[in-house]
C-alpha positions as CSV (number, residue, x, y, z in Angstrom):
1,M,40.6,51.7,36.9
2,S,38.8,55.0,37.7
3,R,39.6,54.6,41.4
4,K,43.3,54.2,40.7
5,I,43.3,57.3,38.5
6,V,41.7,59.3,41.3
7,L,44.3,58.2,43.8
8,V,47.1,59.0,41.3
9,V,45.7,62.6,40.9
10,L,45.5,63.1,44.7
11,C,49.1,61.9,45.2
12,L,50.4,64.3,42.5
13,A,48.5,67.2,44.1
14,L,50.1,66.4,47.5
15,S,53.5,66.1,46.1
16,L,53.2,69.5,44.5
17,L,52.2,71.1,47.9
18,T,55.1,69.4,49.7
19,A,57.8,69.8,47.1
20,C,61.4,69.9,48.3
21,G,60.3,68.6,51.7
22,G,58.3,71.7,52.6
23,E,55.1,71.7,54.7
24,V,51.6,72.7,53.5
25,E,51.4,76.5,53.8
26,Q,48.8,77.9,56.2
27,L,46.8,80.1,54.0
28,S,44.1,81.2,56.5
29,I,44.4,83.9,59.1
30,E,43.1,83.1,62.6
31,K,40.5,85.5,63.9
32,G,42.1,88.2,66.0
33,D,45.4,88.2,64.1
34,E,44.3,91.0,61.8
35,P,46.2,94.3,62.4
36,P,44.0,96.9,64.1
37,I,42.5,99.5,61.8
38,S,41.7,102.9,63.4
39,S,40.0,105.9,61.8
40,E,40.9,108.2,64.8
41,V,43.2,111.1,64.1
42,P,45.9,111.3,66.8
43,A,45.2,114.2,69.2
44,P,47.7,117.2,68.8
45,V,50.3,117.6,71.5
46,L,49.4,120.6,73.6
47,Y,51.8,122.9,75.4
48,R,51.6,125.3,78.4
49,N,50.9,128.9,77.7
50,P,54.1,130.7,78.9
51,L,52.0,133.6,80.1
52,T,49.4,131.6,82.1
53,G,51.0,128.2,82.7
54,I,47.8,126.5,81.5
55,S,48.0,123.6,79.1
56,G,46.1,123.8,75.8
57,I,48.2,125.8,73.3
58,S,49.9,124.5,70.3
59,E,53.7,124.3,70.1
60,E,53.8,126.9,67.4
61,K,51.8,129.4,69.4
62,S,53.7,128.7,72.6
63,K,56.9,129.8,70.9
64,E,55.6,133.0,69.3
65,R,56.1,136.5,70.7
66,P,53.2,137.9,72.7
67,V,51.3,141.0,71.5
68,A,50.8,143.9,74.0
69,V,48.0,146.3,73.2
70,M,47.4,149.8,74.8
71,V,43.7,150.0,75.8
72,N,41.8,153.2,76.6
73,N,40.7,153.3,80.3
74,I,39.3,156.7,80.7
75,S,36.0,156.4,82.6
76,L,33.7,157.3,79.7
77,A,35.5,154.7,77.4
78,Q,35.5,151.8,79.9
79,G,32.0,150.8,78.7
80,V,33.2,150.3,75.1
81,Q,36.2,148.2,76.0
82,T,36.5,144.8,74.3
83,G,38.9,141.8,74.2
84,L,40.1,142.1,77.8
85,S,38.5,138.8,78.8
86,K,40.8,137.0,76.3
87,A,44.0,138.6,77.6
88,D,46.6,136.6,79.5
89,I,47.9,139.5,81.4
90,I,46.5,143.0,82.0
91,Y,48.6,145.8,83.4
92,E,47.1,149.0,84.8
93,T,49.1,152.1,86.0
94,E,48.9,155.9,85.9
95,V,49.5,158.0,82.9
96,E,48.4,161.6,83.5
97,G,45.6,163.7,84.9
98,G,44.6,161.1,87.4
99,I,43.7,158.5,84.8
100,T,45.1,155.1,84.1
101,R,45.6,153.1,80.9
102,L,45.6,149.4,80.4
103,M,48.0,147.2,78.5
104,A,46.6,143.8,77.5
105,V,49.1,141.1,76.7
106,F,48.1,138.1,74.5
107,Q,50.2,135.0,73.8
108,D,47.8,134.3,70.9
109,I,46.0,137.4,69.9
110,T,44.1,135.6,67.2
111,K,41.9,134.2,70.0
112,A,40.5,137.7,70.5
113,E,38.1,138.7,67.8
114,K,38.5,142.5,68.6
115,V,40.6,144.4,71.1
116,G,40.2,148.1,72.1
117,T,39.7,150.8,72.1
118,V,43.4,151.4,71.3
119,R,45.1,154.5,72.6
120,S,48.6,156.0,72.6
121,A,51.8,154.7,74.1
122,R,53.4,155.8,77.4
123,Y,57.0,155.2,78.6
124,P,56.4,152.7,81.4
125,Y,54.3,150.4,79.2
126,V,57.1,150.1,76.7
127,D,59.3,148.7,79.5
128,L,56.5,146.3,80.5
129,A,56.1,145.1,76.9
130,L,59.9,144.8,76.6
131,G,60.0,142.5,79.6
132,H,57.8,140.1,77.8
133,H,59.7,140.4,74.5
134,A,56.3,141.5,73.1
135,I,55.3,143.3,70.0
136,Y,53.7,146.6,71.1
137,V,50.5,147.9,69.5
138,H,49.4,151.5,70.1
139,C,48.0,154.6,68.3
140,G,50.4,157.5,68.6
141,Q,52.5,158.3,71.7
142,D,53.7,160.9,74.1
143,N,56.2,162.6,71.9
144,R,58.4,164.0,74.6
145,Y,59.3,161.0,76.7
146,C,57.8,157.9,75.0
147,K,58.6,158.5,71.3
148,P,62.4,158.2,71.7
149,H,61.9,155.0,73.7
150,L,60.0,153.3,71.0
151,K,63.2,152.8,69.0
152,D,64.0,150.0,71.6
153,I,60.9,147.9,70.8
154,D,59.2,146.3,67.8
155,D,56.0,148.3,67.7
156,V,52.9,148.8,65.5
157,D,51.7,152.3,65.5
158,L,48.1,152.4,64.2
159,A,48.4,156.1,63.6
160,A,50.9,155.3,60.9
161,K,49.6,151.9,59.8
162,N,46.1,151.2,58.5
163,Y,45.7,148.1,60.6
164,G,42.9,149.4,62.9
165,T,39.2,149.9,62.4
166,R,37.0,152.7,63.6
167,I,33.7,151.3,64.9
168,K,30.9,153.7,65.9
169,N,30.1,153.3,69.6
170,G,28.5,156.6,70.5
171,L,31.7,158.3,71.6
172,A,34.1,160.7,69.9
173,S,36.3,159.4,67.2
174,E,39.4,159.1,69.5
175,H,37.5,156.5,71.5
176,T,36.5,154.3,68.6
177,L,39.6,152.5,67.3
178,Y,39.7,148.7,67.5
179,I,41.9,146.0,66.2
180,Y,40.9,142.5,65.0
181,G,43.1,139.8,66.5
182,E,43.7,137.7,63.4
183,K,44.1,140.7,61.2
184,I,46.7,142.4,63.4
185,W,48.7,139.2,63.7
186,N,48.7,138.7,59.9
187,S,49.8,142.3,59.5
188,I,52.7,141.8,62.0
189,V,53.8,138.7,60.0
190,N,53.5,140.5,56.7
191,E,55.5,143.4,58.0
192,G,58.4,141.1,58.6
193,L,58.7,141.6,62.4
194,K,60.4,138.8,64.2
195,T,57.7,136.6,65.7
196,E,59.7,133.7,67.3
197,S,60.3,133.4,71.0
198,N,61.6,130.7,73.2
199,G,58.4,129.9,75.0
200,T,59.9,130.2,78.5
201,P,57.3,130.9,81.3
202,W,57.5,134.5,82.5
203,V,57.0,133.4,86.2
204,E,57.3,130.2,88.2
205,F,54.0,128.3,88.1
206,A,52.7,125.8,90.6
207,A,51.3,122.5,89.3
208,E,47.8,123.0,87.7
209,E,46.3,120.5,90.1
210,T,47.7,122.2,93.2
211,P,45.8,125.4,94.0
212,V,47.8,128.2,95.6
213,R,46.4,129.5,98.9
214,F,47.5,131.8,101.7
215,E,46.2,132.6,105.2
216,A,44.9,136.2,104.9
217,P,41.5,136.5,103.2
218,A,41.1,138.5,100.0
219,G,37.5,138.3,98.9
220,Q,37.9,141.8,97.4
221,V,40.9,143.8,96.4
222,S,40.6,147.5,95.9
223,V,43.2,149.8,94.4
224,A,42.6,153.6,94.3
225,F,45.0,155.1,91.7
226,S,43.5,158.5,92.2
227,G,40.3,160.2,93.4
228,G,38.6,159.4,90.1
229,S,40.2,156.0,89.3
230,K,39.6,153.0,91.4
231,T,39.9,149.3,90.4
232,V,38.1,146.6,92.4
233,M,38.6,142.9,92.0
234,K,35.8,140.8,93.5
235,Y,36.4,137.0,94.2
236,Q,33.7,134.7,92.9
237,E,33.5,131.4,94.9
238,N,31.7,129.6,92.1
239,T,34.4,130.2,89.5
240,G,37.5,130.7,91.7
241,L,38.2,133.9,89.7
242,Y,38.3,137.6,90.4
243,T,35.9,139.9,88.4
244,R,37.0,143.4,87.5
245,Y,35.0,146.4,88.6
246,A,35.6,150.1,88.0
247,G,34.6,151.4,91.4
248,A,31.1,149.9,92.0
249,T,30.4,149.1,88.4
250,V,31.2,145.7,86.9
251,R,32.9,146.2,83.5
252,K,31.6,144.1,80.7
253,D,32.8,143.6,77.1
254,Y,31.0,146.1,74.8
255,F,30.5,143.5,72.1
256,T,30.2,140.2,74.0
257,G,28.9,141.2,77.4
258,E,31.6,139.1,79.1
259,T,33.1,140.2,82.3
260,T,36.9,140.3,82.8
261,D,37.7,137.4,85.1
262,V,41.2,136.6,86.2
263,K,42.9,134.0,88.4
264,N,45.7,136.0,89.8
265,V,45.7,139.6,91.1
266,L,49.0,141.5,91.7
267,V,49.4,144.9,93.3
268,L,52.9,146.2,92.9
269,M,53.8,149.3,95.0
270,T,56.3,151.8,93.7
271,A,57.2,155.5,93.4
272,I,55.2,157.3,90.8
273,R,55.9,161.0,90.1
274,N,55.6,163.6,87.4
275,Y,58.2,163.9,84.7
276,P,59.8,167.4,84.4
277,D,56.9,168.5,82.2
278,G,54.7,168.4,85.3
279,Y,52.1,166.3,83.4
280,H,53.2,162.8,82.3
281,R,53.8,160.2,85.0
282,Q,57.1,158.4,85.6
283,V,56.6,154.9,87.0
284,D,59.6,153.4,88.8
285,L,60.0,149.7,87.7
286,Q,63.1,148.9,89.7
287,S,61.8,147.0,92.7
288,G,59.5,147.1,95.7
289,V,57.0,145.4,97.8
290,G,53.6,144.1,96.7
291,Y,50.7,141.8,97.2
292,Y,49.5,138.6,95.5
293,A,45.8,137.6,95.7
294,V,44.5,134.2,94.5
295,N,41.7,131.9,95.4
296,G,40.2,134.4,97.9
297,T,43.5,134.8,99.8
298,Y,46.6,137.0,99.7
299,T,50.1,137.4,100.9
300,R,52.8,140.1,100.8
301,I,55.6,139.7,98.2
302,R,58.7,141.4,96.8
303,W,59.2,142.2,93.2
304,S,62.0,143.5,90.9
305,K,62.5,144.3,87.3
306,G,65.3,146.8,86.7
307,A,66.5,147.2,83.1
308,A,63.8,147.8,80.5
309,T,64.4,144.5,78.8
310,N,64.2,142.5,82.0
311,G,61.2,140.5,83.0
312,F,59.8,140.6,86.5
313,T,61.2,138.5,89.4
314,F,58.8,137.7,92.2
315,T,59.6,136.2,95.6
316,K,57.9,135.7,98.9
317,E,58.6,138.3,101.6
318,D,61.4,136.1,103.0
319,G,63.1,136.0,99.6
320,T,62.2,132.4,98.7
321,T,60.6,131.5,95.4
322,L,57.0,132.4,94.8
323,A,55.0,130.0,92.6
324,F,51.8,131.3,91.0
325,N,48.6,129.5,90.4
326,P,48.3,128.8,86.6
327,G,45.8,131.3,85.1
328,N,45.6,134.8,83.8
329,F,46.7,138.0,85.6
330,Y,45.6,141.5,86.5
331,I,48.5,143.6,87.6
332,C,48.0,147.0,89.3
333,I,51.1,149.2,89.6
334,A,50.2,151.8,92.3
335,N,51.8,154.8,93.9
336,S,53.2,153.8,97.4
337,S,53.0,157.4,98.5
338,T,49.3,158.0,97.8
339,S,47.6,154.6,97.5
340,Q,47.5,151.4,99.6
341,P,45.4,148.4,98.5
342,V,42.5,147.3,100.7
343,F,41.8,143.6,101.2
344,E,38.4,142.5,102.5
């Protein structure tokens, strides 16, 4: 009787599992059917820096306005410069008295801990900053020619705003003003200046994996702005970059010891003359011929800008499109009447 009872119990159990004609449910999961579990955080999507053409910047930063900073370049202050190695573009041209001033342009100025020393604005640099839709940082200005022009640009005047820091460097107070990259950007945002841009590249860039080369050699590029102001860019085979010298002296960052190394060197020739005051210099930014050096080679080019808010247009000498090697830039704007670049 006990055997019959066991059989009855088994039959009842099977009938419950197959009720209504259903099949026995597969309760186990075969090995390998488990959904994959990953602890890795997806890598952020990186964008091309519109000033250098190099990938590695966030979408947010790629669509913010650049910041252009006036940097002291008088000979005694060159040794206390800082932040230039972090700039995407550096402009150099004449101001007055045979000296030049620099304008360093940053797509993301927060990447530079400090920039300086900061000096006053001059008319042609306002036009250069406008061409990049940049926010222009300076300390004071030429009141006769530049001050009226500042109404055309979003600017931050450190002489009026307490956004800069005086740091002792052994020089007179006028050569000691620096800005901190993150602090100045936060100040710009808090001031309510428009910070959005469209992220469009400022020039045509070649593919990152295709180096740009020309036939003529340019292991060294020398530009004499005046008898006392000469910039030399020396090509380094091991890095593929040009290192900045002031005459025979390599210029290093006062705080970090870094050299200023750039991929692209441009020399733009134009007319430079005195304003009617016989002192400040007027730089023609309409159009002209120039030279482009990269990867130890160079070629002649043509350039144009025109209206203050226009960016630059560059072409080969025959008028066809000029593509630049992705990388940072050093741009000398020199007087075609008194200076011709030397390529060695």
